[in-house]
C-alpha positions in Angstrom: 16.6 38.3 -13.6 14.9 35.6 -12.3 16.1 32.1 -12.2 14.5 30.0 -14.8 11.8 27.4 -13.6 13.3 23.5 -13.9 10.4 21.1 -14.6 11.1 17.1 -13.7 9.1 14.5 -14.9 7.1 14.4 -18.3 7.4 18.3 -19.0 5.5 19.7 -15.9 6.1 20.4 -12.5 5.0 17.4 -10.4 5.3 15.0 -13.4 7.0 11.7 -13.4 7.0 8.8 -10.7 5.6 9.6 -7.3 8.1 9.1 -4.5 8.0 6.1 -2.1 6.6 6.8 1.4 8.9 7.3 3.9 7.9 4.2 5.8 8.8 2.6 2.6 5.5 0.9 2.4 4.0 -0.2 -1.2 0.5 -0.7 -2.0 -1.2 -4.3 -3.3 -4.3 -5.2 -4.8 -6.2 -8.3 -4.4 -9.7 -9.4 -6.3 -12.2 -11.0 -4.0 -15.3 -12.0 -3.1 -17.6 -9.1 -0.9 -18.0 -12.1 1.3 -14.3 -12.9 1.2 -13.6 -9.1 2.1 -15.7 -9.1 5.0 -14.6 -12.2 6.4 -10.8 -10.5 6.6 -12.1 -7.9 7.6 -13.9 -9.3 10.4 -10.9 -11.2 11.5 -8.5 -8.6 11.7 -11.0 -6.5 13.6 -11.5 -9.6 16.4 -7.7 -9.9 16.0 -7.2 -5.9 16.9 -5.2 -5.5 13.8 -5.0 -3.5 10.5 -6.1 -6.0 7.8 -2.5 -5.7 6.2 -1.0 -6.5 9.4 -3.1 -9.3 9.9 -3.0 -11.0 6.1 1.3 -10.7 7.3 0.5 -12.5 10.3 -1.2 -15.3 8.5 0.8 -15.5 5.8 3.7 -15.6 8.2 2.1 -18.5 10.8 1.2 -20.6 7.8 4.3 -20.2 5.1 7.7 -20.8 6.9 9.6 -19.5 3.9 
């Protein structure tokens, strides 16, 4: 006799909330004008950083929270 399959989530295999990545990172979305996106990408590239790291460094340097 085969073991009965147990499904999770919303009644089908793989359903429900996705697991968080191992790094613990989450995504965030911004709405910007194309010129603003191009500006941020250019500055991040000039700094040799990924856009997310560049944005975080900018925020950290201007907001001493």
